[in-house]
N, C-alpha and C positions, 0 to 999 in steps of 0.2 A: 504494500500500500504506500503510495507516495504522499508527500506532505499536503498536496491539494485535496486528496481524498480524506485525509485525517482532518483537515480544516473543515471540510463539508460535514463530516460526521460530528465534529465538535459543535458546529453551528446548529445542526439538527438536534443534538442532545440538549443544547442550551434552550432552543426554541420549545422543545417538548417539555422541558423542566419548567419553564416559565408558564406554559399553558396549564400544566398540571397544578402548579401553585395557584394560579388564578382561579381555576375551577374549584380547588379546595377552599379557597377564601370565600368564593361565592356560596358554596354549600354550607360553610360554617356560619356565614351571616344569615342565610335562609333558616338554618337550624336554630340559631339564636332568636330570630323573629318568631318562629313557631313556638319555642319554649316560652317566650314572653307572652304570646297570645294565650297559650294554655294556662299560664299562671294567672293572667288577668281575667280568665273566663270563670264566672261563678259556677260552682259545682264541679270544677275540674279536680282531678286527683293529684295534681302537682303540688 
């Protein structure tokens, strides 16, 4: 594998990592909103 291929792979890995982190943060925020909604709902078990 030459350095150009390695550079492309590194860029791909970096891109996928950033995408995964972004999706994780979105899901975490959505989960937090759901928890807050459940806590504020009368009669909830939270």
